[in-house]
C-alpha positions, 0 to 999 in steps of 0.5 A, a space after each residue: 554561479 548564480 544559476 546553480 544557486 537557483 537550482 539548489 533552492 528549487 530542490 526540496 530538502 527531502 530530495 537533497 537528503 537522498 530520500 525519495 517519496 515513492 507515494 507521490 505517484 498515483 498509479 494504482 493498478 486496481 482498486 478493491 472496494 473495502 466492502 468486498 474485502 470485509 465480506 471476503 474475509 468473513 466468508 474465508 473465516 466461515 469456510 475455515 471454521 466449517 472445514 475444521 468442524 468437518 475434518 478435525 485437526 489431529 
């Protein structure tokens, strides 16, 4: 019986409640520099504005 008490003491409270922490693992597939995202969004906005000037919406 004492060994089961030790096992229960070592288990975090979050795990005992059935909640799993998904963000503990640091397995990133790829990283994108924030500058690339910022510049890409500005370019996309410029392209959309240019297309709306060339082809006006109905």
